[in-house]
DOKESE-786996 format. One record per residue: residue in three letters; x, y, z of N, C-alpha, C in turn. Coordinates in nm, 3 decimals. Example, Ala and Ser with C-alpha at 12.3 -4.5 7.8 and 13.67 -1.06 7.14 Angstrom:
2
> type n_c1 n_c2 n_c3 ca_c1 ca_c2 ca_c3 c_c1 c_c2 c_c3
> ALA 1.319 -0.569 0.780 1.230 -0.450 0.780 1.320 -0.330 0.780;
> SER 1.285 -0.225 0.708 1.367 -0.106 0.714 1.290 0.003 0.787;
// end
This chain:
75
> type n_c1 n_c2 n_c3 ca_c1 ca_c2 ca_c3 c_c1 c_c2 c_c3
> UNK -2.193 7.387 4.341 -2.156 7.323 4.467 -2.030 7.239 4.450;
> UNK -1.959 7.222 4.559 -1.849 7.128 4.559 -1.908 6.989 4.549;
> UNK -1.832 6.894 4.501 -1.877 6.755 4.501 -1.780 6.674 4.585;
> UNK -1.822 6.555 4.623 -1.736 6.474 4.709 -1.612 6.427 4.633;
> UNK -1.509 6.395 4.709 -1.379 6.365 4.650 -1.353 6.218 4.625;
> UNK -1.428 6.129 4.686 -1.402 5.987 4.671 -1.492 5.928 4.565;
> UNK -1.435 5.850 4.479 -1.511 5.783 4.372 -1.473 5.636 4.371;
> UNK -1.506 5.565 4.479 -1.477 5.422 4.492 -1.328 5.393 4.490;
> UNK -1.245 5.485 4.538 -1.101 5.461 4.542 -1.048 5.457 4.684;
> UNK -1.136 5.466 4.783 -1.089 5.465 4.920 -1.048 5.323 4.961;
> UNK -0.958 5.315 5.059 -0.910 5.187 5.112 -0.934 5.184 5.262;
> UNK -0.974 5.068 5.313 -0.994 5.053 5.457 -0.866 5.092 5.529;
> UNK -0.879 5.175 5.631 -0.766 5.225 5.708 -0.717 5.361 5.661;
> UNK -0.758 5.401 5.543 -0.719 5.533 5.493 -0.780 5.640 5.581;
> UNK -0.703 5.746 5.607 -0.754 5.857 5.685 -0.690 5.985 5.635;
> UNK -0.748 6.095 5.674 -0.692 6.223 5.634 -0.784 6.337 5.667;
> UNK -0.753 6.451 5.610 -0.833 6.571 5.631 -0.865 6.632 5.496;
> UNK -0.984 6.683 5.486 -1.028 6.757 5.368 -1.049 6.901 5.414;
> UNK -0.979 6.993 5.353 -0.992 7.134 5.387 -1.078 7.200 5.279;
> UNK -1.186 7.262 5.320 -1.277 7.328 5.227 -1.270 7.478 5.256;
> UNK -1.228 7.554 5.157 -1.216 7.699 5.171 -1.311 7.768 5.076;
> UNK -1.398 7.850 5.130 -1.489 7.927 5.046 -1.410 8.028 4.964;
> UNK -1.458 8.057 4.845 -1.393 8.160 4.764 -1.435 8.298 4.814;
> UNK -1.399 8.402 4.742 -1.429 8.539 4.783 -1.576 8.573 4.785;
> UNK -1.656 8.493 4.718 -1.801 8.515 4.716 -1.868 8.443 4.832;
> UNK -1.823 8.322 4.862 -1.884 8.242 4.968 -2.014 8.178 4.924;
> UNK -2.085 8.121 5.020 -2.215 8.056 4.999 -2.208 7.933 4.910;
> UNK -2.093 7.871 4.896 -2.081 7.745 4.820 -2.126 7.631 4.909;
> UNK -2.174 7.526 4.849 -2.220 7.409 4.924 -2.138 7.288 4.884;
> UNK -2.155 7.180 4.956 -2.085 7.055 4.928 -2.183 6.941 4.943;
> UNK -2.179 6.846 4.852 -2.264 6.729 4.865 -2.177 6.609 4.902;
> UNK -2.233 6.519 4.980 -2.160 6.403 5.030 -2.236 6.276 4.993;
> UNK -2.166 6.175 4.951 -2.228 6.047 4.917 -2.275 5.973 5.041;
> UNK -2.351 5.867 5.019 -2.407 5.788 5.130 -2.301 5.716 5.211;
> UNK -2.181 5.700 5.156 -2.076 5.631 5.231 -2.018 5.715 5.344;
> UNK -2.047 5.845 5.345 -1.998 5.934 5.450 -2.092 5.929 5.570;
> UNK -2.038 5.893 5.685 -2.115 5.882 5.809 -2.067 5.991 5.904;
> UNK -2.161 6.066 5.959 -2.129 6.185 6.038 -2.167 6.170 6.184;
> UNK -2.093 6.236 6.270 -2.129 6.244 6.410 -2.271 6.299 6.419;
> UNK -2.357 6.230 6.492 -2.496 6.274 6.505 -2.584 6.229 6.389;
> UNK -2.526 6.168 6.284 -2.606 6.111 6.177 -2.636 6.201 6.059;
> UNK -2.594 6.326 6.062 -2.624 6.417 5.950 -2.499 6.499 5.915;
> UNK -2.480 6.522 5.787 -2.368 6.605 5.742 -2.383 6.745 5.799;
> UNK -2.273 6.809 5.833 -2.282 6.944 5.890 -2.316 7.047 5.782;
> UNK -2.366 7.159 5.825 -2.382 7.274 5.736 -2.250 7.347 5.737;
> UNK -2.185 7.354 5.622 -2.054 7.417 5.615 -2.065 7.568 5.630;
> UNK -1.954 7.628 5.672 -1.947 7.774 5.682 -1.965 7.835 5.544;
> UNK -2.037 7.945 5.536 -2.067 8.003 5.405 -2.008 8.142 5.384;
> UNK -1.943 8.199 5.484 -1.884 8.332 5.468 -1.770 8.328 5.367;
> UNK -1.747 8.437 5.299 -1.635 8.446 5.205 -1.505 8.411 5.277;
> UNK -1.425 8.327 5.216 -1.293 8.283 5.267 -1.300 8.197 5.392;
> UNK -1.418 8.151 5.432 -1.430 8.063 5.549 -1.360 7.930 5.522;
> UNK -1.306 7.870 5.628 -1.234 7.744 5.617 -1.299 7.641 5.708;
> UNK -1.331 7.524 5.653 -1.383 7.411 5.730 -1.289 7.293 5.709;
> UNK -1.276 7.210 5.812 -1.189 7.092 5.805 -1.271 6.968 5.833;
> UNK -1.263 6.871 5.744 -1.331 6.743 5.761 -1.224 6.637 5.781;
> UNK -1.224 6.571 5.896 -1.133 6.459 5.922 -1.211 6.331 5.897;
> UNK -1.145 6.234 5.832 -1.217 6.112 5.796 -1.131 5.988 5.820;
> UNK -1.201 5.875 5.836 -1.139 5.744 5.848 -1.225 5.644 5.773;
> UNK -1.165 5.570 5.681 -1.238 5.466 5.608 -1.235 5.341 5.695;
> UNK -1.352 5.298 5.744 -1.359 5.183 5.834 -1.407 5.057 5.765;
> UNK -1.472 5.070 5.650 -1.519 4.956 5.573 -1.556 5.005 5.433;
> UNK -1.577 4.909 5.344 -1.622 4.947 5.211 -1.752 5.026 5.227;
> UNK -1.760 5.139 5.162 -1.878 5.225 5.168 -1.909 5.278 5.307;
> UNK -1.808 5.290 5.393 -1.830 5.354 5.523 -1.709 5.440 5.559;
> UNK -1.728 5.571 5.548 -1.625 5.668 5.581 -1.677 5.752 5.697;
> UNK -1.616 5.734 5.814 -1.659 5.809 5.931 -1.594 5.947 5.929;
> UNK -1.674 6.049 5.957 -1.626 6.187 5.945 -1.662 6.271 6.066;
> UNK -1.579 6.370 6.093 -1.607 6.470 6.193 -1.562 6.604 6.135;
> UNK -1.639 6.709 6.163 -1.613 6.840 6.104 -1.570 6.941 6.210;
> UNK -1.471 7.021 6.174 -1.432 7.139 6.251 -1.468 7.258 6.162;
> UNK -1.565 7.337 6.205 -1.619 7.443 6.120 -1.561 7.580 6.156;
> UNK -1.550 7.664 6.056 -1.506 7.802 6.071 -1.371 7.810 6.144;
> UNK -1.275 7.734 6.094 -1.141 7.731 6.151 -1.071 7.864 6.122;
> UNK -1.015 7.924 6.225 -0.948 8.054 6.210 -0.808 8.050 6.265;
// end
């Protein structure tokens, strides 16, 4: 599985996008730490098809609080 990208290095006000692209096999997963807060309260199920692309937009609003929204299966 993929692992999360932040290791206590985020800064309040930091924002950006994380692009996750499945390899040719697909079915990879991603785990998210507790500091990631999602629309609706739960991390999305990422696209699993080979070469699928998902986009995660994030904003660090406080220490240990990264608000996220996902755009899945971007084509």
